[in-house]
N, C-alpha and C positions, 0 to 999 in steps of 0.2 A: 288310491295309491298309483303312482306312475309305474313303479317296478315292484313286482311281487314274486318272491322266490319261495318255493315249497319243496321240501324233501330233496334238496340238491345233493347229488352224489357225483364224485369225479374219480377217474381212474387213469393211472399210468400203466399200461399193459395190464397185468393181473393184479396190480397193487391198487387198493382203494385209498384215495387221499382225502375225500370229503364224505361225511356220513350223515346225510339228511339235514342240511342246513335250511332253516326257515328265517327269512328276513324280508323287510319291505323298505321302500324309499319313496317319499312323497315328491310330487312335482316341485322342483326348486329347492329340495331339501339337501342336507349334507349328512352322510352316514360314514362312520369310520369302522374299519375292521382292525382290531388289535390282536396281538398274540406274538409268541416267540417265533424265531426262525423255524420253519418246518411245520407251523401250525395249520397251514392251508390257506393263508390269506391270498397269496398270488394265484394259487390254483383256483380260488373262487372267482377272481376276475377273469381268468382264462376260460373257465367253464361257462361264464355268462356270455362270452364271445364265441363259444363253440371251438375253442382252440385246444381243448382236451376232450376226451370221451366223457360224456356226462349223462346222467339220468335225473329225472325230477321235473318240476314245473317251473318255468320262467315266463312271466307275463309282463308285457309292456302295454300300458293302457288297456288292460284286460284281455289282450290277445296273446296267445302263446307264441314265443319266439325260441323255445327250447330246441336245440339241435339244428337251427337254421344256419346256412353258410355264413361264415364270418363277414364276408363282404355285404351280405344282406342286412346283417345286424348293424354294420357301419352306416348303411343307407338309411336306417331308421333313426339315426342321430345319436348313436352311442359311440363315443370316442375313447379308445383304449390308449393310455399313455404309459408305456411299459417301464419297468425298472431298467436301470442302466441305459435309459434314454432312447435307445433304438434309432439313433440318428444315422442318416445315410452320409457317411463321412466324406466321400469323394464329391458329393454334390454341394453346391453353394447353399447358404442360408435360405435364399429366396426359392431355389429349386426344391428344397425340403418343404417349404411352406406350400408351394404349388402342388406338391405330391399329396399334401393333406386334403386338398380340394378335388382330388381326382374323380370322386363320384359325382361332382357337380358340373353343370354346363353353363351356368350364368356368369359369363366371363367378366362383364363390368362389375358385378357384385363381388367376384373373387378378388379383383384388383382392389376394390374398396376394403375388403376384409383383410388383405395383406397390409394395407395402410393402418387399419385398426389394430392388428397385431403389433405393428411397429410403434403405435402410440402407447400400447400396454407395455411393450418391452423395447424402449428406445435403443438399448444396446444392440439389439438385432438389426435395427435399421443401419447403424454404423457399420455392421459387419455383413450386410446383405450380400455382398459379392465374394465373401470369404468362403473357403471350403469349410463345411461344418466340423470336420475333424480337427481343425486348428482352433476351435473355440475352447474356452475354459469349461470345466464341469458345470458351473452355474449357468453359463450361456447355453450349453447344450441342453440343460434341463428346461430353460426358458423356451428354447426352440421346440422341444418335444411338446410342451404345453401349447405353444403357438400353433404347431402343426395340428394338434387336436382341435383347436378353436376354428381352424380353417374348414372343418366339417360343418360348422354352425351347430354344434351338438346340443341336445337337450340334456344329455347325461355324459359326464366324464368319469371314466374309471382310472384312477390315478394310483400307480403302483410305486410306493416309496419315493414321492417327489423330493424329499429332502436328502436322499441317499448321497453321501460323499460330498455334500456342500458345506461351505463355511457358514457359521451361525448367522452372520449378517445377510448373506444371500438367502438363507432359508427363511428368515423373517420377512424379507422383501417378497419372496415367492408366495408365502402364505398370505401376506397382505393382498397380493394380486388375486389369488384364488378367492379370497373373501369378497373382493370387489366384483369379480366376475359373477359370483353367485348372487350378490345383491342387485347388481345393475342389469344383468342379463338373464337372471333366473336359471342359470345353468346348474342342474342338480349334480352332485358329486358323491361318488363312492370311493373313499380314500383308504388305502392300505399304507400304514406308516409306522416305522419303528419308533419315531419320536412321539410317544403317546401323549405327552403334555400338550404339544402343539395340535395334534389331531383332535384331542378331546376339547380343546379350546375352540377349534373351528367348527366341529360337528354338533349336530343337534341330538343324534342318536348314536349309540356305540354298541358293538357286538364283540365279545371276547372269544377268540377261538383257541382251543387246545386240541392237538392231534385230530384235526378235521371235524371237530364238533363245537357248536356254540355252547359255552358254559356260563355265560352271563350276558344279559342284554338290558338296555334301558336308556333313559336320557343321558347324554354325555356328561352333564354336570353331576349326576348321581353316581355314575360309574367312576368318575374322577375322585369321588369321596370314599370309595370302597377301600378298606384297609389293605386287602390282599393286592388289589390293583396298584395302590400307592407304593407298596413295598416292592412288587415285582416289576412294575413298568414305569413308575414315576420317580423312584429312587429316594423316597423319604417316608 
């Protein structure tokens, strides 16, 4: 397993948000975390990046990364694409992409990777000189994913990639994520309110309730579960 998580707990001040999560992610695999608002999905991603106080074991390729500085975790090839996009609105599209490569020094390869991001997201090429704050919501989400790719990640932590986007844009974005996974073997841990989309994309799924995993298994099996269908799939 590329990523192994055991007994993950997370805290905001004195309040405990996660209670001993265990899960794993294979090299090149896709795992989704499902659950209602407040279940602890976003906190899980933040805990993996040491953005909140956490305890427990987090291993990448068998080596502990628990509690390491966020920038060290980024250097190991883990890209966090946060909810609400986290774009630097006063910077241009291209400046945002260059920021994604700030841990790298291979300048010719960085230029090639920017071209690669533009080939994946042609709309970003058209808007490369625009301030990121003037982009539509869908374009900002594409920029956030593109900035994550500039790290040349082995693992992307995607927090609500479909949030606030029109259905056509969501379908396009998820098709791109599938392609990135297949062609580049980028592993993905996806937090997503659109459970149907997430279960279709992922191989494994974990259902969180109040900071605990209450169900886990192959995504296609979870999708058949009657309680999941009623609560998250709407049929």
